N, C-alpha and C positions, 0 to 999 in steps of 0.2 A: 758484525757478525749476521745480527738479526735480517738487515738487511738481505744479505748473502742469499742465506739459509729461506724468505718470504721469495726471492726468484728464483731461488730452485725447487718450490714448489711450487710456483707459476708454470717453470718450465716441465715440469715434471707432469701437472695436471694438463699443463698443453699437450704433452706426447700421449697422456690416454686418452684425451677427446678426440683426437687423429688417428687416434688405432682406432677405437670405438667407429668412427664414420667411415673407415676405409673397411673396417670389415664385413658394417652394414652395407655400404656399397656395392662390397665383393661377394654376395652374401652368393652370388648365381642362382644357383637351384634352391635357395631359402633355407639356411643352415638354421636360419634362426627360427626353421620350426623346432628345429630341437629343442629349445626356450623357452617352448609353449608359444608358439607364432603359427600360426596357418596363414598364409597371404594370396589373392583369389582379386581379378576380374572381371570384369565385362557389364553384361544385362542389366540397364539401368531400368529396363524394366520389373529388373528384382528385388531391385536399390530398398524400397521400403519396408519389402519382406525378410530380406535379410538382416539388416538394422535391425531390427528387431530377432530373431532369429539370431545374429550372432551374440547381440548382450545376452540375452539369457545363456548363452552353451557357456558365455568366459564367467557368467553368475555361478553357475554349478561346475563348472572343469579348471578356471581362472588358465582356461586356453583362451586367448587372443586369435583374433580371425582380423584381417588390412582388409578387407573389402575398396576395390577402385570400380566407382560406376562407369568405364568408361564407356560405353557399347558393347554390343555382344561380338564386329567383329576386332574388336582392340584386344577383346578377352579370348579371343581365339589366338589372335598377333601372339599375343603376351605366352601363352600356355604352348602355341609352337614354339617361341623363343626359348621356353625353360627360363621365364622369370616371373614364375607364378607359378605354387603349386596345384591350382584350378584357376579354371573357367567359367564363363557361367554365359547362356549363349538361347534367346529365344529360336532360334532358328536351328537344326541339323547342320553338321560342319559338310561342305556340297563335297563332291569327290576331289579337288585339287584341292581345300584347305587339308583333305585327310591323306591326300598322297605328299603332301608340305609336311605336316608332320611326320616327327622320326620316331615315331611309332603310335602300338593303335591304341584311339581316344574311344574311351565309354563315353556313353549318353546317358546320365541317370535324370529322368524325370522328375523335378525337384517342384513344381507349381505350375496351376492354370490360372489364368487371366484372360480378358478381357483388353482389345486394344477400341478405344470408343473416340466419336469425332466429335469435337469441342466446338468449341464456337464461341463471340461477340459480337452481343449483340442484345445490347442492354434495356433499345425498346424492347423489346421484344418478349415475355413473358410466358409463353406458350412452349411449352417445350417440342422442338421441333421433329418430322420425322424425315425418313429420308428413303428413296430406293435406290438398288446396285445401279441403277443409273445414273439418278440422280450424283450420285458420291462419285461416278467411275467420273460422269463427263466435269465436274466441277475438279478434279486433278487430274486431267485434259488440257482446260484451260477453254474449254467449250463454253460453261456457265461462267458467267463475270458479276451479276447482280443477286443477289438475296431476293430481289423481287419477280425474277426468271420463273416463266409461267412453268417450270419444269417443278420447279420448289413446290409453286405455291399451287400446283395439282392436286399434290401429296400435302397440302398443308391449307385443305379453308376453312375458314373465318381470322386466318392469323393476318395481322396486322405487318404485310411484311416490307422492309424497308429498301429503297435502292439503291442505298451499301451498297461499294464494289466489295466485293469477296480477294480476300488476302489471302492466297495459300502457304501452309506451311507444313513442312515435313524436312525429316532427321538430315544431316548435315553428313555426318558420321555413320562405319559401318553399323549396321543396327537390326536384328532379331526382331525389333519392334517393329520395324518397313516392313521385312522378310514377311511378318503376315501381314501386315497393311495387302502390300503388293500382291503377296499370293488370294488375296480374297480376291481384289481387284482384276488380279488376271482367270479366275475362276467365272470371273462374272459378268467381264464384258471383253470381249473379243479384241473392238481397238486398243482397247490399254495392253492384251495378252500380245498384239501382236506388235503395238509402235513402244512399249516400254519395257514388257515383260516382270519378272520379281526376281527377290532378291534383298539380298540385306544393303546394299547400294545401288542405283537405279538411276538412271539422266531423267531425271524428275520433267514433262516438258511446263512448269511452273510452277511460283510459289517461289519462298525463303527459306534459306536451311537454319535450323538449333542445333546445338549438341545437346545431343539426350533427350530422352520425354522431360529434363529439366526443361530443357532448351524450346523446345517447339513448348511448353506450357506458357515460358517465359513470354515467348513473341504472340500467342494467341492474346493470353492476358494484356499486352502493352498494345496491340491493334486494333483499333475498330473496325469493327467486318472479317476480323480475322477467323480462319479455321483449323485444324490441326489435327490426329492423330497419336493418343497419345494414351497410357497404362491408365485402367478406371482408378488405382488407388491416387494416381497423381491430379484428377481431374475431384476430385471428393474429395481431398485434400486441402486441395485449390480451391474448391468451392465454385466451379468452374462446370457451367451445363453442358451434358451431352446430346446429341440425337435420339432419336429411337429408330433401331435398324429393322429394314425388311427382312425376313432371311428369304430362303430357298422356297419355304413350303409355303409363303406368302404372309409372313405374320409380322407383327411388329413388334420385334424385341427389345425389353429392356435391359441393358447389358446389367448382369449382378452378378452373383454366388450362384442363384440356382440356374442361371438359364446357361454360364458358362457350362459348370456342371454335367448340362445333359448336353453340351456339345460335345464333352473330355467323354464318354459313357461309350466310347469305343472300346473292339478288340488294340490290345495292346503290341506292336511285335514283338519280338524279341531283342530287337537292337536299340529297344527305345524312342525310337526316331516315326514320328507320325504327325500331320499338321489335322491341325484342324478347322481351317475355316471352309465357310458353305456347306455350313454339317446341314446334312438330311433330319436332324432333329427338329420336331415339328415346334417345341420351345424355347431352338437351341438360340445363343447369339451365336449371331454367324460371323463375329470378326475376334473368334479367341485362338486361344494357341496355346500346348504346351512349353515351357520353358527347361533347361536341360543347366545340368551341373559338369562338369568337363574334366576330366583326371583321363591322366594313363594311365592304360592296364596294368603293367608291368613299371613299377613302382620303383625298383631298383635301380635306377639311370641316374648319372654321373656322379655323385658324390653320397645321394639321399641315405640317409641310415633308414633302417627298418622301423624303429621307432617314428619316425617323424611319417612313413608310409603308415604303418600304425592310427598313427591319430589323424589322417583327414581320411583315412576310408572309414574310420567310425566317429568322425563330424559328418559326413551326408548320409549314412548311416542313422545317425539322427537326426539330422531335416530330412527324410524322408520319413520317420515315426514321431520322434515328441517335439521335432520343432513342426508340425501341420498345425498344433492345437494355435496355432498364430496368424493361421491364412486367414479365417474370414472374418477377423478383426479389421483386419488388412483387406477386403477386399479380392482376397484372391481366391479361387476353388481349392477346395484340401484335395489331396489329389487322389485319385478311387482305389479299389483297392486291387485291381489290374495294374495300374500304374506304378504301386506301391510292391507289390508282386514281381514288376520286371525290373523294377532297382534294388530289391535285393538279391536278385539272380548275378545280375550285372556284378554289381558289389562284391560276390561272392567270386567273381572271376577275375578280383585284383589279384595283383600277384607283386610277391618282396623276390625277388631273384629266383623266381620260379616258382618259388612256396607260395598257397593261397597267402591272403592276411589277415580275412575274418574267416577264424576256428570254427 
């Protein structure tokens, strides 16, 4: 008798576990959000900051944010297919992506940061300097050795090795790539003509890594390696990075201050603006905003009003209280103009036609 009861109990537990598994797998547009869960995906550029923000938000609200650092392109795709509550991207959605989305998508500026050029040259103790042409020619495959005369010319007195340059780039759809290629397209005609800009391009040379994490790993593992990564990844992994010459001719260290200078511009009403190749004399030239993406009309499919309110309140907190974590993680806090733009956009979010934020 006891054995039968045990078997029945085990069977019931299995059915319960299966039911839970099926519910989780078939949550569609995240009915789990009604149970204090919000799901997002996208930018790996944002991941260090988001990890801190979401842990803090959970501490104060008990709402869990499950964020997947899968790259901006994948984040946009998952939002388009409504498998997440929000996406995150370091590039605004383009016309084709906006057309594919089944509703209007709000772009909320969430942070600003620097894309840095990191390298692996243990014998070089000096911080290297790059001009725009040096960087473009490395990624075009025209400069292949670290002691190339073009690199040496802007680094007098530095003992550069004859090591081969091994280029690393993103293999996934990436907002970090969009920032980087936007910059190269603005400063180098050959790059603009042959390669162009976007979250994914046909790279002339190099090895691909997934996410900022993957590119960082390639650089660290490869003597002579070079790649573009978000500043926080370089600092956290103690990786050297170059000082870039900006449009004004000044060599600028990537930092909170130099990104803030680049971001000190007028923000358009839709929140979409690029910061690359800034006019600011003290601005870092490979800077960019990142955005949280969410549907303007939140009353879609089986979403509840509570879910919609929960999401919009999270993003509202991110552009206000969440900004306190930016500086310590080497992100530039949002300017007052960016915050104001985000506030107006969030107030336009609706649930079945009615404003969510009162």
